TIFINU-767919 format. One record per atom (N, C-alpha, C): x, y, z. Coordinates in pm, whole numbers, padded with zeros to 5 digits, always signed. Example, Ala and Ser with C-alpha at 12.3 -4.5 7.8 and 13.67 -1.06 7.14 Angstrom:
TIFINU-767919
+01319-00569+00780+01230-00450+00780+01320-00330+00780+01285-00225+00708+01367-00106+00714+01290+00003+00787
end
This chain:
TIFINU-767919
+13080+07975+11343+12940+08017+11354+12928+08163+11310+12838+08187+11214+12824+08323+11164+12757+08414+11266+12793+08542+11260+12732+08639+11350+12590+08670+11308+12504+08685+11404+12372+08743+11379+12384+08893+11399+12295+08965+11335+12305+09111+11337+12173+09169+11386+12184+09265+11477+12065+09322+11540+12065+09475+11527+11947+09528+11508+11926+09673+11522+11892+09697+11668+11982+09765+11739+11964+09788+11883+11888+09917+11913+11894+10011+11820+11821+10138+11842+11801+10207+11708+11701+10294+11705+11673+10377+11588+11645+10519+11635+11685+10614+11553+11668+10755+11588+11635+10835+11462+11559+10942+11478+11528+11028+11364+11560+11173+11398+11580+11252+11293+11597+11397+11305+11510+11462+11198+11409+11536+11242+11320+11608+11152+11338+11757+11179+11385+11833+11080+11423+11972+11106+11305+12067+11126+11320+12157+11221+11223+12264+11244+11084+12209+11276+10982+12289+11256+10845+12248+11287+10778+12190+11163+10673+12113+11185+10599+12054+11073+10542+12164+10983+10544+12138+10854+10496+12234+10754+10368+12178+10691+10261+12252+10700+10134+12208+10643+10130+12231+10492+10030+12176+10428+10016+12193+10283+10002+12340+10244+09934+12417+10327+09912+12558+10294+10038+12643+10312+10136+12591+10386+10259+12666+10411+10373+12632+10316+10358+12525+10240+10468+12475+10159+10524+12578+10062+10437+12638+09983+10484+12725+09877+10547+12852+09932+10502+12894+10049+10564+13011+10111+10709+12983+10147+10737+12862+10196+10873+12827+10235+10961+12793+10114+10905+12719+10019+10984+12679+09902+10992+12791+09799+10901+12886+09807+10902+12998+09715+10822+12973+09589+10772+13080+09530+10697+13072+09404+10794+13097+09288+10790+13012+09190+10875+13029+09072+10816+13142+08987+10895+13249+08969+10846+13363+08893+10732+13435+08962+10724+13422+09096+10618+13486+09175+10479+13439+09134+10470+13320+09075+10340+13265+09036+10315+13136+09110+10194+13118+09157+10158+12994+09225+10162+12877+09127+10206+12762+09179+10209+12641+09098+10068+12595+09066+10045+12563+08939+09914+12512+08900+09900+12364+08934+10013+12296+08951+10010+12152+08976+10001+12117+09125+10037+12211+09212+10052+12181+09354+09928+12117+09416+09813+12178+09401+09691+12129+09466+09655+11989+09419+09669+11964+09289+09637+11832+09234+09730+11726+09289+09859+11758+09294+09959+11662+09342+09938+11632+09490+09908+11733+09569+09888+11713+09713+09763+11631+09740+09658+11650+09661+09538+11567+09679+09569+11421+09652+09655+11398+09556+09688+11262+09517+09783+11194+09614+09883+11269+09664+09985+11201+09746+09943+11180+09892+09841+11251+09938+09787+11226+10071+09872+11277+10186+09981+11346+10158+10069+11398+10264+10006+11523+10323+09993+11527+10455+09930+11640+10524+10033+11736+10582+10149+11684+10618+10256+11768+10671+10390+11703+10644+10494+11786+10647+10629+11739+10624+10725+11837+10691+10856+11816+10677+10956+11900+10744+11057+11951+10642+11098+12076+10661+11199+12136+10575+11312+12195+10659+11434+12183+10608+11550+12242+10675+11561+12390+10635+11450+12461+10652+11441+12602+10618+11392+12678+10741+11467+12777+10782+11426+12859+10896+11298+12934+10858+11187+12912+10931+11060+12975+10892+11061+13127+10905+11155+13180+10983+11162+13325+11000+11246+13390+10891+11366+13334+10866+11457+13396+10769+11439+13340+10627+11382+13221+10616+11369+13158+10485+11498+13095+10437+11601+13093+10520+11731+13037+10482+11745+12892+10530+11823+12814+10457+11852+12677+10498+11930+12680+10629+11882+12605+10728+11949+12609+10859+12004+12474+10905+12008+12378+10814+12078+12252+10837+12146+12213+10707+12266+12162+10715+12322+12092+10600+12274+11947+10608+12288+11876+10499+12252+11734+10497+12336+11657+10599+12467+11682+10600+12557+11612+10692+12524+11645+10839+12489+11770+10865+12457+11810+11002+12330+11743+11051+12229+11732+10963+12104+11667+11002+12128+11519+11027+12211+11456+10943+12246+11315+10964+12314+11296+11099+12402+11389+11135+12474+11379+11263+12378+11390+11381+12275+11473+11369+12174+11485+11476+12106+11350+11497+12071+11283+11387+12006+11152+11398+12100+11050+11463+12227+11052+11427+12323+10958+11486+12338+10983+11636+12350+11108+11675+12365+11138+11818+12244+11090+11898+12128+11091+11834+12007+11047+11902+12004+10899+11937+12096+10822+11881+12104+10679+11912+12163+10653+12050+12234+10753+12105+12312+10732+12228+12266+10826+12339+12230+10768+12453+12197+10851+12570+12323+10921+12621+12434+10849+12619+12563+10904+12660+12645+10930+12533+12671+11056+12504+12741+11091+12381+12885+11038+12378+12938+11001+12491+13071+10939+12495+13071+10804+12423+12951+10744+12409+12941+10614+12343+12962+10624+12192+12966+10746+12139+13001+10763+11998+13139+10703+11968+13223+10700+12070+13359+10647+12053+13359+10497+12023+13248+10430+12050+13243+10285+12030+13211+10247+11885+13175+10344+11802+13142+10316+11663+13269+10276+11587+13268+10161+11523+13385+10124+11442+13356+10130+11292+13229+10155+11256+13194+10170+11114+13075+10264+11103+13088+10366+11020+12981+10462+10994+12945+10455+10846+12820+10420+10818+12772+10416+10680+12664+10523+10666+12692+10624+10586+12601+10738+10572+12572+10762+10424+12444+10763+10389+12407+10779+10249+12294+10879+10232+12289+10936+10112+12186+11035+10078+12170+11039+09927+12049+11065+09881+12027+11080+09737+12106+11198+09683+12102+11309+09758+12169+11431+09714+12249+11489+09831+12376+11449+09845+12459+11505+09952+12488+11652+09928+12550+11714+10026+12576+11858+10018+12673+11895+09907+12757+11802+09867+12862+11831+09770+12889+11708+09684+12953+11728+09569+12992+11615+09484+13107+11540+09550+13206+11612+09598+13319+11559+09673+13339+11649+09795+13385+11597+09908+13423+11458+09937+13301+11370+09966+13329+11245+09998+13229+11145+10033+13136+11196+10144+13005+11171+10128+12906+11218+10225+12934+11164+10366+12973+11037+10375+13000+10979+10507+13116+11049+10576+13215+11094+10499+13326+11170+10558+13276+11301+10618+13180+11364+10552+13125+11489+10603+13044+11466+10731+12970+11356+10736+12896+11322+10858+12993+11292+10972+13099+11217+10941+13203+11187+11039+13265+11317+11092+13286+11411+11002+13341+11540+11044+13249+11616+11137+13118+11603+11115+13020+11666+11205+13019+11599+11342+13029+11467+11343+13022+11392+11468+13149+11406+11552+13264+11411+11481+13394+11422+11549+13420+11305+11645+13364+11188+11614+13398+11070+11692+13535+11018+11649+13580+10913+11712+13715+10862+11684+13727+10812+11540+13849+10801+11488+13867+10744+11354+13799+10608+11342+13730+10588+11231+13661+10462+11206+13643+10445+11056+13595+10330+11015+13565+10309+10874+13443+10395+10837+13450+10465+10724+13335+10541+10676+13306+10502+10532+13179+10481+10504+13135+10435+10372+13006+10507+10336+12990+10537+10207+12865+10593+10158+12823+10516+10034+12694+10482+10026+12641+10420+09906+12562+10524+09827+12561+10509+09695+12493+10605+09609+12358+10550+09565+12270+10641+09522+12140+10599+09475+12035+10701+09510+11909+10660+09501+11799+10748+09540+11739+10687+09666+11614+10644+09666+11554+10590+09788+11625+10465+09838+11686+10390+09747+11747+10263+09784+11880+10277+09858+11943+10395+09850+12077+10406+09910+12073+10394+10062+11959+10419+10124+11949+10399+10269+11958+10252+10305+11889+10167+10229+11890+10025+10262+12017+09956+10211+12080+10008+10104+12210+09951+10065+12316+09988+10168+12302+10105+10229+12391+10142+10340+12370+10046+10457+12244+10016+10485+12213+09922+10594+12269+09783+10564+12263+09743+10438+12316+09611+10404+12468+09607+10423+12537+09716+10391+12682+09718+10414+12711+09701+10564+12640+09777+10649+12661+09764+10793+12629+09624+10842+12521+09568+10790+12478+09432+10826+12584+09328+10789+12632+09335+10665+12732+09238+10620+12865+09255+10692+12900+09379+10726+13024+09406+10797+13026+09336+10933+12914+09345+11003+12904+09279+11134+12894+09128+11116+12818+09085+11018+12800+08941+10993+12934+08873+10963+13022+08948+10895+13153+08894+10860+13254+08904+10976+13213+08968+11085+13304+08982+11198+13403+09096+11185+13383+09183+11084+13473+09296+11061+13436+09417+11146+13315+09419+11197+13268+09531+11279+13190+09474+11397+13202+09542+11512+13124+09504+11630+13007+09599+11653+13025+09725+11612+12918+09824+11632+12920+09922+11514+12820+09911+11429+12808+09998+11312+12689+10091+11328+12704+10211+11275+12592+10304+11268+12563+10331+11121+12435+10324+11087+12390+10352+10951+12294+10470+10957+12314+10567+10868+12225+10684+10866+12196+10723+10722+12069+10753+10696+12027+10805+10565+11961+10939+10589+11988+11034+10501+11936+11170+10522+11906+11237+10389+11809+11327+10391+11773+11403+10272+11742+11548+10308+11795+11639+10229+11755+11781+10235+11701+11815+10096+11583+11762+10065+11524+11783+09933+11489+11929+09909+11457+12001+10017+11414+12141+10003+11522+12228+09939+11648+12192+09958+11757+12270+09898+11751+12265+09746+11701+12152+09692+11690+12137+09547+11555+12185+09495+11454+12186+09583+11318+12219+09541+11286+12367+09553+11378+12445+09612+11351+12587+09634+11337+12661+09501+11251+12761+09500+11222+12837+09377+11347+12898+09315+11447+12932+09397+11566+12998+09343+11638+12911+09240+11618+12779+09249+11684+12689+09155+11622+12692+09015+11506+12754+09002+11436+12754+08874+11424+12893+08813+11483+12993+08880+11473+13131+08833+11535+13148+08694+11654+13088+08675+11723+13101+08547+11644+13041+08433+11584+12923+08458+11505+12859+08354+11384+12942+08317+11316+12996+08419+11195+13073+08390+11230+13200+08313+11336+13268+08355+11373+13392+08287+11412+13363+08141+11477+13250+08119+11515+13210+07983+11390+13192+07897+11286+13132+07956+11163+13111+07882+11090+13242+07855+11097+13334+07951+11039+13466+07929+11110+13535+07813+11242+13523+07814+11321+13585+07707+11286+13526+07571+11243+13400+07571+11204+13337+07445+11059+13369+07408+10996+13457+07489+10860+13504+07464+10757+13391+07469+10777+13295+07556+10676+13192+07573+10553+13255+07640+10437+13208+07600+10314+13268+07650+10290+13235+07797+10321+13111+07836+10295+13070+07974+10420+13008+08035+10519+13086+08068+10642+13030+08127+10616+12970+08263+10656+12846+08281+10642+12780+08410+10741+12664+08415+10764+12615+08536+10853+12500+08552+10788+12378+08489+10865+12304+08412+10811+12183+08349+10756+12088+08456+10651+12014+08421+10580+11932+08519+10671+11830+08587+10767+11772+08511+10853+11669+08571+10938+11726+08683+10955+11859+08686+11028+11925+08795+10932+11974+08903+10821+12037+08861+10723+12090+08956+10659+11978+09037+10639+11863+08975+10581+11746+09041+10654+11714+09171+10786+11709+09165+10865+11668+09281+10875+11776+09388+10848+11902+09351+10852+12008+09452+10750+11983+09563+10643+11913+09530+10534+11890+09627+10531+11746+09677+10634+11670+09643+10639+11528+09681+10746+11498+09786+10854+11574+09787+10971+11539+09868+10986+11628+09990+11048+11574+10095+11070+11652+10217+11200+11610+10283+11230+11673+10396+11360+11658+10461+11350+11571+10586+11458+11500+10615+11463+11420+10736+11583+11327+10734+11614+11272+10850+11724+11176+10863+11683+11067+10960+11730+10947+10933+11704+10834+11022+11829+10751+11038+11854+10705+11160+11977+10630+11190+11945+10501+11264+12031+10402+11244+12018+10273+11311+12151+10233+11371+12146+10177+11492+12264+10124+11560+12261+09972+11548+12367+09916+11491+12375+09772+11466+12488+09709+11549+12464+09587+11596+12571+09512+11663+12544+09363+11648+12634+09281+11701+12617+09136+11694+12553+09078+11819+12499+09165+11903+12431+09122+12026+12297+09194+12040+12191+09123+12081+12064+09193+12107+12074+09274+12235+11982+09365+12253+11978+09444+12376+11955+09354+12497+12016+09386+12610+11995+09308+12732+11861+09338+12795+11805+09456+12764+11672+09494+12812+11595+09553+12695+11467+09518+12686+11387+09569+12576+11408+09491+12448+11339+09533+12343+11344+09458+12217+11462+09501+12130+11496+09414+12037+11588+09444+11927+11523+09390+11800+11574+09433+11686+11527+09382+11557+11640+09302+11494+11622+09172+11481+11722+09090+11414+11704+09106+11262+11814+09135+11194+11808+09144+11048+11823+09003+10993+11717+08951+10933+11721+08815+10878+11786+08814+10740+11748+08909+10656+11807+08920+10522+11765+09053+10459+11843+09097+10361+11814+09216+10280+11846+09179+10135+11746+09186+10049+11766+09153+09908+11726+09272+09821+11806+09301+09720+11772+09410+09628+11801+09368+09485+11726+09427+09393+11742+09400+09250+11734+09529+09172+11815+09540+09069+11810+09651+08975+11752+09601+08843+11669+09686+08782+11611+09655+08651+11656+09757+08547+11774+09816+08570+11829+09915+08478+11860+09853+08341+11873+09722+08338+11896+09654+08210+11774+09659+08120+11657+09686+08182+11532+09685+08107+11474+09825+08084+11501+09917+08175+11431+10045+08173+11527+10163+08180+11487+10273+08120+11568+10395+08120+11549+10471+08251+11629+10574+08271+11623+10654+08393+11486+10721+08406+11435+10723+08528+11302+10779+08555+11311+10900+08647+11393+10893+08751+11414+11006+08843+11562+11039+08841+11595+11165+08815+11736+11198+08794+11761+11345+08826+11887+11376+08848+11933+11513+08871+12074+11524+08817+12112+11644+08773+12246+11661+08719+12260+11606+08580+12151+11603+08507+12154+11554+08370+12025+11590+08300+12021+11568+08171+11901+11594+08092+11872+11470+08007+11746+11434+08002+11706+11315+07927+11684+11353+07781+11759+11289+07694+11750+11315+07550+11732+11182+07479+11614+11164+07419+11583+11039+07347+11604+10916+07435+11563+10928+07562+11569+10814+07653+11702+10795+07724+11805+10870+07682+11936+10858+07746+11967+10984+07826+12048+10968+07930+12086+11084+08011+12213+11147+07958+12209+11279+07940+12327+11356+07906+12375+11426+08033+12500+11404+08071+12553+11455+08197+12558+11607+08202+12548+11660+08323+12560+11805+08345+12694+11858+08296+12795+11770+08293+12928+11814+08249+12931+11848+08100+12829+11805+08026+12824+11834+07882+12760+11970+07852+12711+12038+07957+12643+12166+07938+12729+12280+07993+12715+12394+07933+12783+12513+07984+12709+12560+08110+12775+12641+08194+12707+12695+08311+12577+12767+08275+12576+12839+08164+12456+12911+08123+12345+12812+08087+12379+12706+08015+12278+12606+07977+12225+12533+08100+12313+12506+08196+12268+12440+08318+12166+12525+08392+12188+12655+08391+12097+12748+08457+11965+12759+08381+11974+12773+08250+11856+12795+08167+11764+12673+08161+11821+12555+08178+11741+12433+08169+11723+12363+08304+11766+12429+08412+11759+12371+08547+11812+12227+08547+11929+12212+08488+11988+12078+08473+12010+12010+08608+12044+12089+08711+12075+12030+08840+11950+11996+08922+11833+12037+08875+11708+12009+08947+11676+11859+08943+11604+11812+09043+11557+11674+09044+11434+11665+08955+11433+11566+08866+11323+11552+08771+11268+11410+08775+11143+11398+08737+11075+11269+08738+10998+11251+08607+11022+11140+08540+10943+11104+08422+10817+11035+08474+10710+11113+08491+10591+11063+08560+10521+10952+08481+10520+10961+08350+10458+10856+08269+10531+10723+08289+10663+10728+08281+10744+10607+08300+10725+10551+08440+10715+10639+08538+10694+10600+08678+10563+10522+08690+10454+10583+08646+10323+10521+08663+10310+10389+08589+10375+10379+08474+10365+10257+08394+10441+10139+08452+10544+10166+08533+10636+10058+08570+10664+10039+08718+10651+10143+08800+10709+10137+08934+10654+10022+09019+10525+10002+09022+10469+09898+09109+10490+09759+09050+10469+09745+08922+10490+09614+08858+10634+09565+08879+10730+09655+08857+10871+09616+08867+10914+09598+09012+10883+09697+09096+10940+09697+09232+10865+09607+09330+10741+09572+09299+10668+09478+09384+10669+09339+09318+10602+09326+09205+10581+09194+09146+10709+09128+09099+10783+09197+09014+10902+09135+08955+11011+09111+09060+11017+09197+09161+11118+09181+09267+11076+09075+09368+10955+09088+09420+10914+09001+09530+10898+08856+09487+10855+08831+09364+10840+08691+09323+10976+08621+09318+11082+08697+09288+11217+08640+09292+11258+08607+09436+11222+08698+09528+11260+08678+09669+11177+08567+09733+11051+08558+09697+10966+08449+09749+11028+08314+09714+11075+08301+09590+11138+08175+09549+11269+08152+09621+11346+08258+09639+11478+08246+09703+11466+08218+09853+11373+08287+09919+11364+08281+10066+11252+08191+10117+11174+08132+10025+11059+08050+10064+10965+08128+10157+10933+08249+10117+10848+08336+10199+10705+08286+10201+10641+08303+10316+10499+08271+10334+10430+08397+10385+10327+08441+10315+10258+08564+10355+10198+08554+10495+10167+08434+10539+10110+08415+10673+10208+08449+10783+10338+08449+10750+10441+08477+10851+10464+08627+10871+10404+08711+10787+10426+08856+10797+10330+08917+10899+10388+08976+11004+10306+09043+11105+10290+09191+11075+10394+09251+11019+10389+09392+10980+10451+09408+10842+10381+09480+10755+10435+09518+10625+10468+09667+10635+10595+09701+10611+10642+09839+10624+10685+09887+10485+10592+09949+10412+10622+09987+10274+10661+10135+10262+10766+10160+10187+10797+10298+10150+10736+10324+10012+10636+10408+10008+10585+10455+09880+10576+10607+09886+10593+10670+09772+10607+10815+09768+10476+10889+09782+10366+10818+09759+10236+10884+09751+10126+10785+09786+10021+10834+09850+09905+10749+09879+09842+10696+09751+09870+10762+09641+09823+10719+09510+09865+10575+09481+09980+10534+09535+10033+10400+09507+09989+10295+09608+09919+10334+09712+09882+10240+09818+09800+10122+09763+09691+10152+09696+09605+10047+09640+09679+09969+09531+09764+10038+09457+09838+09972+09349+09938+09871+09405+10004+09907+09517+10095+09812+09582+10018+09690+09631+09903+09717+09694+09820+09607+09744+09778+09513+09631+09734+09571+09519+09689+09489+09407+09803+09408+09348+09922+09465+09347+10038+09391+09297+10071+09273+09386+10055+09290+09517+10075+09178+09608+09972+09067+09580+09848+09108+09556+09743+09011+09522+09778+08939+09393+09831+09013+09297+09863+08955+09166+09962+08839+09174+10050+08843+09276+10148+08735+09289+10114+08643+09406+09985+08647+09446+09935+08561+09554+10011+08581+09685+10037+08708+09715+10105+08741+09841+10030+08856+09910+09899+08843+09916+09815+08949+09974+09848+08971+10121+09872+09097+10157+09892+09136+10297+09783+09238+10329+09690+09206+10417+09578+09298+10447+09627+09430+10506+09553+09536+10479+09594+09669+10521+09614+09682+10673+09544+09599+10752+09560+09609+10898+09700+09568+10943+09778+09504+10856+09917+09469+10887+10017+09574+10837+09971+09675+10767+10059+09776+10709+10095+09881+10813+10217+09932+10805+10257+10046+10889+10329+10149+10803+10279+10271+10802+10342+10382+10732+10313+10511+10806+10400+10608+10794+10375+10740+10852+10394+10850+10747+10371+10815+10621+10387+10909+10511+10305+11037+10533+10183+11023+10581+10094+11138+10597+10152+11243+10689+10217+11199+10799+10266+11294+10900+10414+11328+10884+10494+11237+10830+10638+11259+10822+10684+11296+10681+10598+11277+10580+10633+11310+10443+10719+11204+10377+10751+11228+10251+10836+11137+10175+10981+11185+10187+11057+11118+10271+11195+11157+10298+11296+11067+10225+11253+11009+10113+11344+10934+10027+11415+10822+10099+11548+10822+10093+11628+10713+10150+11613+10702+10301+11572+10810+10367+11555+10808+10513+11422+10749+10555+11328+10735+10461+11190+10698+10496+11181+10566+10572+11255+10464+10529+11243+10334+10594+11290+10342+10739+11394+10420+10766+11442+10437+10904+11341+10516+10987+11279+10617+10927+11182+10700+10998+11056+10621+11031+11016+10530+10943+10903+10442+10974+10939+10341+11083+11055+10278+11067+11095+10175+11164+11118+10235+11303+11171+10357+11309+11194+10421+11439+11062+10439+11513+10959+10486+11443+10829+10507+11509+10769+10375+11555+10779+10273+11471+10724+10142+11508+10804+10080+11623+10936+10094+11619+11025+10037+11721+10993+10093+11860+10961+10223+11866+10935+10289+11995+10786+10301+12027+10702+10229+11954+10556+10246+11969+10493+10155+12073+10566+10056+12122+10513+09953+12213+10417+09856+12142+10410+09862+12010+10323+09770+11936+10389+09636+11909+10520+09635+11900+10592+09513+11859+10601+09412+11973+10591+09286+11934+10601+09176+12030+10709+09079+11983+10775+09015+12078+10880+08919+12045+10824+08814+11950+10899+08789+11844+10856+08693+11743+10790+08755+11622+10746+08882+11632+10686+08950+11517+10786+08957+11402+10736+08935+11281+10819+08948+11162+10773+09069+11081+10872+09150+11042+10845+09270+10965+10901+09250+10824+10818+09274+10725+10862+09272+10586+10864+09416+10536+10982+09465+10501+10998+09604+10458+11018+09609+10307+10957+09710+10246+10962+09727+10100+11015+09866+10069+11122+09870+09991+11185+09998+09955+11209+10002+09804+11125+10075+09729+11145+10087+09586+11224+10212+09551+11277+10215+09431+11347+10334+09382+11317+10350+09233+11276+10470+09196+11243+10494+09056+11360+10548+08978+11477+10570+09042+11592+10625+08973+11612+10563+08836+11642+10432+08835+11637+10355+08710+11575+10220+08741+11481+10224+08835+11399+10111+08875+11479+10002+08946+11486+10016+09078+11546+09916+09166+11450+09894+09282+11467+09785+09351+11379+09756+09463+11448+09667+09564+11412+09686+09691+11466+09602+09798+11354+09558+09892+11368+09439+09944+11284+09390+10052+11377+09344+10163+11328+09356+10286+11407+09319+10403+11316+09256+10506+11365+09150+10571+11289+09088+10679+11360+09108+10812+11285+09157+10909+11333+09177+11046+11247+09096+11141+11309+09043+11246+11234+08968+11349+11258+09035+11484+11149+09055+11558+11158+09117+11691+11207+09013+11790+11316+09048+11863+11370+08956+11965+11380+09031+12098
end
C-alpha cells in the first residue's frame, strides 16, 4: 500500500517591517541618483501595496542571507526546536541562492544545525519551490522519508539594489549617452520582486488534532522546447540565445549588469498565460480527469494583478472557469516572493480558519524563466 503524504504545518519568514510603495526606492536605492521613470507605471499595474526586504531600514545594509531567512521559516514549523532532530530530509530551493557553490540546501542545513540528514536543492525560478515540494512528496510516498521539510526562499532585494547597476550606468555616461538609465528589462523587475521564505512540514500521517493538507498530486511541464529564455540572470540574451556570464570579462559583466535579473517583457506578455494556464492545464485535465466543480479554492501565483483577468480568461478559454470568489491570493500585502509565494499563500490560508474538511485546493505556479508551469491539488483532511 502506497504512502499518502500530508502537509502537517506551514510557516513563513518575512524580513523586517512591511515596505510601502513610497519607501521602495529609498531602500533599493536610486540608480545614478535618479528616480526610476518606470516605477510608478509598474506599481500601478502590479497592484502590490507592500512587500518585505531583507534590508535594515536604519543602516541600509542586508541583514539576512537567503539561507538564514529560509532557516527562520523552517524553525517556525516547530513549537519545540528539539523536534528539528526528527527531520530526515531537507529540501531547500531558491531562484537566486547566496552563492553558486555549495548547494543552497547545504547552507540552510548549516544554519539550522539539525542532525545529519538528506539535503536536496532544486534549481529554477518560481517553479523551484514546487519542484522541491514534489521531491519531498515523492520521498515520503516511496517510503524513503518519514518527515521531510521543504523550504523556498528569495532575497530579491540583493539583486535589485542600485549598487548592482552603478557600473552599467557609469559605462553609459562614459559613452556620452544622452539619457543613461537602467534598461527596462532590468528596471521592470526592481519594482516587481520582494523577499520572503515559506516552509512546509511533510509526513505520511495527518495531524492528530486540527487539519492537514493531503497532497493528491503535483504535475509540471516545461515548454523550453518551444520558447526562448524570458527571465534570466548571469547571462545576456543575444539573438534569442543566452550567452553565459563566464563568456564575459569582469569589466564587461559590470558594464552590462550581466548578473542582474532581467525580463523579456514582450515575450512574457505574449506567452505566459497561454502557455502556463491553457497549454498546461488542458494536459492535466485530461490526465487527472479534473472537474472545475470540485475546486473549492484556487490558489494562483501570479506576479502582478495585471495578469489576474488574463488568468481568468484563459481558464474560461479551456472551459475550466473558476469564479473569483474561489480565488485566494495575498500578492497585494505579501508581494511577489517568487518560489516562496505558493508557501506564503498556503500558510495564510492554512491558519485562517477558512478551510473545511473535504475542501479541494487547486494551486497554480507558473515560471517565465523559459516557460514552465505546475498545478497541484491538495485536499483538507
